[in-house]
FITOR-103063 format. One record per atom (N, C-alpha, C): x, y, z; residue in three letters. Coordinates in steps of 0.05 Angstrom, whole numbers, padded with zeros to 5 digits, always signed. Example, Ala and Ser with C-alpha at 12.3 -4.5 7.8 and 13.67 -1.06 7.14 Angstrom:
+00264-00114+00156ala+00246-00090+00156ala+00264-00066+00156ala+00257-00045+00142ser+00273-00021+00143ser+00258+00001+00157ser
This chain:
-00338-00041-00663unk-00324-00054-00640unk-00344-00058-00618unk-00345-00082-00606unk-00363-00089-00585unk-00355-00073-00559unk-00376-00070-00542unk-00372-00056-00517unk-00350-00069-00500unk-00350-00096-00499unk-00330-00110-00483unk-00302-00104-00493unk-00299-00103-00519unk-00272-00096-00531unk-00264-00068-00524unk-00283-00049-00525unk-00277-00022-00519unk-00268-00019-00490unk-00283-00033-00472unk-00276-00032-00444unk-00248-00044-00439unk-00242-00065-00454unk-00215-00077-00451unk-00193-00057-00458unk-00197-00042-00480unk-00178-00022-00488unk-00176+00001-00468unk-00199+00009-00457unk-00199+00031-00438unk-00184+00023-00412unk-00191-00001-00402unk-00178-00010-00377unk-00148-00016-00382unk-00141-00026-00405unk-00113-00031-00411unk-00097-00005-00411unk-00109+00015-00425unk-00095+00041-00426unk-00093+00053-00398unk-00114+00051-00383unk-00113+00063-00356unk-00093+00048-00338unk-00090+00022-00342unk-00071+00007-00327unk-00042+00015-00334unk-00037+00018-00360unk-00010+00027-00369unk-00003+00055-00359unk-00022+00073-00361unk-00017+00101-00353unk-00012+00102-00322unk-00029+00088-00307unk-00026+00089-00278unk+00000+00075-00269unk+00008+00053-00283unk+00033+00040-00277unk+00057+00058-00283unk+00055+00074-00304unk+00077+00093-00310unk+00078+00115-00289unk+00055+00124-00280unk+00055+00145-00259unk+00066+00134-00232unk+00058+00110-00225unk+00068+00098-00201unk+00099+00094-00202unk+00108+00084-00226unk+00137+00080-00229unk+00152+00106-00228unk+00140+00128-00238unk+00154+00153-00239unk+00153+00168-00212unk+00130+00167-00198unk+00127+00185-00175unk+00126+00171-00149unk+00119+00146-00148unk+00118+00131-00122unk+00146+00125-00112unk+00151+00126-00086unk+00178+00120-00076unk+00185+00091-00083unk+00211+00087-00090unk+00221+00061-00098unk+00235+00046-00075unk+00233+00056-00051unk+00246+00043-00029unk+00231+00020-00018unk+00242+00008+00003unk+00229-00016+00015unk+00206-00007+00034unk+00208+00016+00046unk+00188+00024+00066unk+00164+00038+00053unk+00141+00033+00065unk+00117+00047+00055unk+00109+00068+00076unk+00102+00092+00065unk+00097+00114+00083unk+00069+00112+00096unk+00050+00100+00082unk+00022+00098+00092unk+00007+00077+00076unk-00016+00071+00086unk-00034+00052+00072unk-00041+00063+00045unk-00043+00089+00042unk-00051+00102+00017unk-00030+00098-00004unk-00005+00098+00004unk+00016+00092-00016unk+00014+00064-00026unk+00008+00045-00008unk+00004+00017-00017unk-00019+00015-00036unk-00042+00028-00030unk-00065+00027-00047unk-00058+00039-00074unk-00044+00061-00074unk-00037+00074-00100unk-00020+00056-00117unk-00002+00041-00104unk+00016+00023-00120unk+00000-00001-00131unk-00023-00006-00119unk-00040-00029-00128unk-00060-00021-00149unk-00065+00005-00153unk-00084+00014-00173unk-00079+00001-00201unk-00054+00002-00211unk-00049-00010-00237unk-00057-00040-00238unk-00053-00054-00216unk-00059-00082-00215unk-00090-00086-00218unk-00105-00070-00203unk-00134-00072-00204unk-00145-00066-00232unk-00134-00046-00245unk-00142-00038-00272unk-00135-00060-00292unk-00111-00071-00289unk-00102-00093-00307unk-00119-00117-00304unk-00128-00124-00279unk-00145-00147-00275unk-00172-00142-00290unk-00183-00117-00288unk-00208-00111-00301unk-00205-00111-00332unk-00182-00105-00341unk-00177-00107-00370unk-00176-00136-00379unk-00163-00153-00363unk-00160-00181-00371unk-00187-00195-00371unk-00204-00190-00351unk-00230-00203-00350unk-00248-00195-00374unk-00241-00172-00386unk-00257-00163-00409unk-00245-00171-00436unk-00222-00186-00435unk-00210-00196-00459unk-00227-00219-00469unk-00233-00219-00494unk-00250-00240-00507unk-00232-00262-00517unk-00231-00285-00504unk-00214-00307-00512unk-00220-00317-00541unk-00245-00317-00548unk-00253-00326-00575unk-00241-00307-00596unk-00242-00281-00591unk-00231-00262-00609unk-00200-00266-00613unk-00186-00271-00591unk-00157-00277-00592unk-00153-00303-00608unk-00170-00322-00603unk-00167-00349-00616unk-00171-00346-00646unk-00191-00330-00654unk-00197-00326-00683unk-00174-00314-00697unk-00160-00296-00684unk-00137-00282-00696unk-00112-00298-00692unk-00114-00321-00679unk-00091-00339-00675unk-00068-00324-00661unk-00075-00309-00639unk-00056-00293-00625unk-00049-00304-00597unk-00062-00326-00589unk-00058-00336-00562unk-00029-00342-00556unk-00016-00357-00573unk+00013-00364-00567unk+00030-00339-00567unk+00024-00320-00585unk+00040-00295-00586unk+00037-00280-00560unk+00012-00278-00549unk+00007-00263-00524unk+00023-00276-00501unk+00022-00302-00499unk+00036-00316-00478unk+00066-00313-00481unk+00076-00315-00506unk+00104-00313-00511unk+00114-00285-00504unk+00099-00265-00510unk+00106-00237-00504unk+00106-00232-00474unk+00087-00245-00460unk+00087-00243-00431unk+00112-00255-00418unk+00119-00278-00428unk+00144-00290-00419unk+00169-00274-00425unk+00168-00260-00449unk+00191-00244-00457unk+00196-00221-00437unk+00175-00211-00424unk+00179-00190-00404unk+00196-00201-00381unk+00191-00225-00372unk+00207-00238-00351unk+00236-00242-00361unk+00238-00253-00385unk+00264-00261-00397unk+00281-00237-00403unk+00269-00217-00415unk+00285-00194-00426unk+00285-00169-00408unk+00269-00169-00387unk+00270-00146-00369unk+00276-00155-00340unk+00258-00170-00328unk+00261-00175-00299unk+00287-00191-00294unk+00292-00213-00309unk+00315-00230-00303unk+00341-00214-00306unk+00346-00200-00329unk+00372-00186-00331unk+00375-00163-00311unk+00352-00149-00304unk+00354-00128-00284unk+00361-00139-00257unk+00349-00162-00249unk+00355-00173-00223unk+00384-00182-00222unk+00394-00195-00244unk+00422-00203-00244unk+00440-00179-00242unk+00434-00157-00256unk+00451-00133-00256unk+00451-00121-00228unk+00427-00116-00217unk+00424-00103-00191unk+00436-00120-00169unk+00434-00146-00172unk+00446-00163-00151unk+00476-00160-00150unk+00488-00152-00172unk+00517-00148-00173unk+00526-00120-00168unk+00510-00101-00179unk+00520-00073-00179unk+00500-00053-00165unk+00477-00063-00158unk+00457-00045-00146unk+00457-00047-00116unk+00435-00038-00104unk+00431-00039-00075unk+00407-00056-00069unk+00405-00065-00044unk+00382-00082-00037unk+00355-00069-00042unk+00351-00043-00035unk+00325-00031-00040unk+00318-00032-00069unk+00337-00029-00087unk+00331-00030-00116unk+00322-00059-00124unk+00337-00079-00114unk+00329-00106-00120unk+00302-00113-00108unk+00297-00103-00083unk+00272-00108-00070unk+00248-00096-00086unk+00252-00071-00095unk+00230-00058-00109unk+00224-00073-00136unk+00245-00082-00149unk+00241-00096-00174unk+00226-00122-00170unk+00234-00137-00149unk+00220-00163-00144unk+00191-00158-00136unk+00186-00137-00120unk+00159-00131-00112unk+00142-00122-00136unk+00155-00110-00156unk+00141-00103-00181unk+00136-00129-00198unk+00155-00147-00197unk+00152-00171-00213unk+00130-00189-00203unk+00125-00191-00177unk+00105-00209-00166unk+00077-00203-00176unk+00067-00178-00175unk+00041-00173-00186unk+00040-00178-00216unk+00061-00173-00230unk+00062-00179-00259unk+00059-00209-00263unk+00072-00225-00246unk+00070-00254-00249unk+00041-00263-00245unk+00027-00251-00225unk-00001-00257-00220unk-00018-00251-00245unk-00012-00227-00256unk-00028-00219-00280unk-00022-00237-00303unk+00003-00247-00306unk+00010-00265-00327unk-00006-00292-00324unk-00007-00302-00300unk-00022-00326-00295unk-00052-00322-00301unk-00063-00299-00292unk-00091-00294-00297unk-00097-00291-00327unk-00078-00278-00341unk-00081-00275-00370unk-00082-00302-00384unk-00064-00320-00376unk-00064-00347-00388unk-00089-00362-00381unk-00098-00359-00356unk-00123-00371-00347unk-00147-00361-00364unk-00147-00335-00370unk-00169-00324-00385unk-00168-00334-00414unk-00144-00334-00425unk-00140-00344-00453unk-00149-00373-00456unk-00146-00388-00434unk-00155-00416-00434unk-00185-00420-00432unk-00199-00397-00429unk-00229-00399-00429unk-00241-00395-00402unk-00226-00388-00381unk-00237-00384-00354unk-00256-00360-00354unk-00277-00363-00338unk-00297-00342-00336unk-00285-00317-00322unk-00297-00294-00326unk-00287-00269-00313unk-00287-00272-00283unk-00308-00283-00272unk-00309-00286-00243unk-00286-00303-00232unk-00280-00325-00246unk-00257-00342-00237unk-00231-00327-00239unk-00228-00311-00260unk-00203-00296-00263unk-00200-00275-00240unk-00222-00262-00233unk-00220-00243-00211unk-00213-00258-00185unk-00225-00281-00181unk-00219-00296-00156unk-00190-00304-00155unk-00179-00313-00178unk-00151-00321-00179unk-00133-00297-00173unk-00139-00274-00186unk-00123-00250-00183unk-00122-00240-00155unk-00146-00238-00142unk-00147-00226-00116unk-00139-00246-00094unk-00144-00271-00099unk-00134-00291-00080unk-00103-00292-00079unk-00090-00291-00102unk-00061-00292-00103unk-00050-00265-00092unk-00064-00243-00097unk-00055-00217-00086unk-00055-00217-00056unk-00076-00229-00044unk-00076-00231-00015unk-00053-00248-00004unk-00047-00270-00019unk-00024-00286-00011unk+00002-00270-00013unk+00004-00254-00034unk+00028-00237-00037unk+00032-00217-00015unk+00009-00206-00006unk+00010-00185+00015unk+00009-00196+00043unk+00006-00222+00045unk+00001-00234+00072unk+00025-00234+00090unk+00049-00234+00079unk+00073-00236+00096unk+00085-00264+00095unk+00073-00282+00079unk+00084-00309+00076unk+00113-00308+00066unk+00119-00290+00047unk+00146-00288+00037unk+00165-00280+00059unk+00157-00262+00077unk+00175-00254+00099unk+00180-00277+00117unk+00159-00293+00123unk+00163-00316+00140unk+00181-00336+00127unk+00177-00341+00101unk+00193-00360+00086unk+00222-00351+00086unk+00227-00325+00082unk+00255-00314+00083unk+00268-00322+00109unk+00254-00320+00131unk+00266-00327+00157unk+00270-00356+00162unk+00254-00373+00149unk+00254-00401+00156unk+00267-00420+00136unk+00268-00413+00110unk+00278-00432+00090unk+00307-00426+00084unk+00317-00403+00091unk+00345-00396+00084unk+00364-00403+00107unk+00389-00408+00100unk+00410-00413+00119unk+00420-00386+00128unk+00408-00376+00150unk+00414-00348+00159unk+00442-00346+00171unk+00457-00326+00162unk+00483-00320+00174unk+00482-00294+00189unk+00462-00277+00184unk+00459-00252+00198unk+00449-00258+00226unk+00463-00249+00247unk+00454-00255+00274unk+00426-00245+00280unk+00416-00224+00266unk+00390-00214+00270unk+00368-00234+00263unk+00375-00252+00245unk+00355-00271+00235unk+00361-00300+00241unk+00379-00305+00260unk+00385-00332+00268unk+00360-00345+00280unk+00344-00329+00294unk+00318-00337+00303unk+00298-00316+00294unk+00273-00323+00294unk+00253-00304+00284unk+00252-00280+00302unk+00257-00256+00291unk+00258-00231+00307unk+00232-00227+00322unk+00235-00214+00345unk+00210-00207+00361unk+00194-00185+00348unk+00207-00168+00334unk+00193-00146+00319unk+00202-00147+00290unk+00182-00145+00272unk+00188-00145+00243unk+00190-00117+00233unk+00212-00104+00237unk+00215-00076+00230unk+00215-00071+00200unk+00223-00091+00184unk+00226-00089+00155unk+00199-00092+00140unk+00179-00105+00152unk+00155-00113+00138unk+00135-00089+00137unk+00143-00069+00120unk+00127-00045+00120unk+00098-00049+00109unk+00094-00070+00092unk+00067-00074+00081unk+00049-00086+00103unk+00060-00094+00125unk+00044-00103+00149unk+00043-00080+00169unk+00066-00067+00173unk+00069-00046+00193unk+00050-00022+00188unk+00045-00016+00163unk+00028+00007+00157unk+00000+00004+00168unk-00009-00021+00172unk-00035-00025+00183unk-00036-00024+00213unk-00013-00026+00226unk-00011-00026+00255unk+00000+00000+00266unk+00011+00017+00249unk+00022+00042+00258unk+00051+00040+00269unk+00064+00017+00266unk+00091+00013+00275unk+00099-00016+00272unk+00124-00022+00278unk+00134-00049+00274unk+00117-00070+00290unk+00109-00091+00277unk+00092-00111+00290unk+00110-00131+00304unk+00099-00143+00325unk+00111-00165+00338unk+00109-00190+00320unk+00125-00211+00325unk+00123-00234+00309unk+00095-00248+00311unk+00083-00245+00335unk+00056-00257+00338unk+00035-00242+00323unk+00037-00216+00323unk+00019-00200+00306unk+00023-00206+00276unk+00048-00210+00269unk+00054-00218+00241unk+00041-00245+00234unk+00043-00264+00253unk+00031-00291+00249unk+00001-00288+00246unk-00011-00271+00262unk-00040-00266+00259unk-00048-00254+00233unk-00032-00234+00225unk-00036-00221+00199unk-00034-00241+00176unk-00014-00258+00177unk-00010-00278+00156unk-00034-00298+00156unk-00042-00307+00179unk-00064-00326+00181unk-00089-00315+00169unk-00097-00290+00177unk-00121-00278+00167unk-00120-00276+00136unk-00098-00267+00125unk-00096-00264+00096unk-00096-00290+00082unk-00083-00310+00093unk-00083-00336+00079unk-00111-00348+00080unk-00125-00346+00102unk-00153-00357+00103unk-00171-00341+00084unk-00168-00315+00083unk-00184-00299+00064unk-00178-00307+00035unk-00152-00312+00029unk-00145-00320+00002unk-00157-00347-00005unk-00157-00366+00014unk-00168-00392+00009unk-00198-00391+00005unk-00211-00373+00020unk-00240-00370+00016unk-00246-00359-00012unk-00231-00339-00020unk-00235-00327-00047unk-00230-00348-00069unk-00209-00364-00065unk-00202-00383-00086unk-00220-00407-00087unk-00229-00417-00064unk-00241-00444-00064unk-00269-00446-00054unk-00281-00424-00043unk-00309-00426-00036unk-00326-00429-00062unk-00342-00450-00065unk-00357-00454-00089unk-00375-00429-00096unk-00375-00422-00121unk-00391-00399-00129unk-00420-00402-00123unk-00430-00427-00124unk-00458-00432-00119unk-00466-00425-00090unk-00447-00428-00072unk-00452-00420-00044unk-00457-00390-00042unk-00441-00375-00056unk-00444-00346-00056unk-00470-00338-00069unk-00477-00351-00092unk-00503-00345-00105unk-00526-00352-00086unk-00524-00375-00072unk-00545-00383-00054unk-00548-00362-00031unk-00525-00353-00021unk-00526-00333+00001unk-00539-00307-00009unk-00532-00299-00034unk-00543-00275-00045unk-00573-00277-00049unk-00582-00300-00059unk-00611-00304-00062unk-00625-00305-00035unk-00613-00317-00015unk-00625-00318+00012unk-00628-00290+00024unk-00608-00274+00020unk-00610-00246+00030unk-00631-00230+00015unk-00634-00235-00010unk-00655-00221-00025unk-00683-00230-00018unk-00686-00255-00010unk-00712-00266-00004unk-00721-00258+00024unk-00703-00247+00040unk-00711-00240+00067unk-00707-00210+00072unk-00726-00194+00061unk-00724-00165+00064unk-00729-00157+00093unk-00718-00134+00100unk-00721-00124+00127unk-00751-00117+00132unk-00762-00125+00154unk-00789-00119+00161unk-00789-00104+00187unk-00802-00082+00188unk-00804-00067+00213unk-00824-00081+00231unk-00820-00079+00257unk-00839-00091+00276unk-00867-00080+00273unk-00886-00098+00274unk-00914-00089+00272unk-00922-00074+00296unk-00937-00053+00292unk-00947-00036+00315unk-00974-00044+00322unk-00978-00049+00347unk-01004-00058+00356unk-01024-00035+00353unk-01048-00042+00343unk-01068-00021+00339unk-01083-00016+00364unk
């Protein structure tokens, strides 16, 4: 077995184990206690990305498993996320629905990255796609869209609230509920960072790396 295949298996196993631990021990509510809780919940995502970039598309192609992998990925949405959302929307509570959707979104990113990799994308491109989309997911765009695209009947959301008390993935970085202008700034920074990751040409990064290597630090000359 090649080293790349071994690493794929190791990262895949680590991603599954860490996901099980997060599902079992991390709080399932809407609020985040700290930045460390957020990072812990993202560990399975990072490990899964590293597994996907080590997947050998040619090996999958030789075994004629590409369509099966994609179909199984879709089956997770069809046979787990969809029926759970329908059920919890009728008989569950909002925090349960919220946690399920927040779990589904990183899985959707991984599904897209997996298909991208199976189509022959380079590991670097897969990482850029994964982390760019993750930044968009964490940016707060979804919160802003919730406030703007829906026909709001709740008086609290008839206009954009001055403080975003519910946006715990933003609030943990500020130590308390952010104002709407702080939220706008947070969203803007994350969206710009995501666009840079997704669309800055790789050759620019390579050129910058070469430039930095060609200009080593020189201490000032001492007059004799």
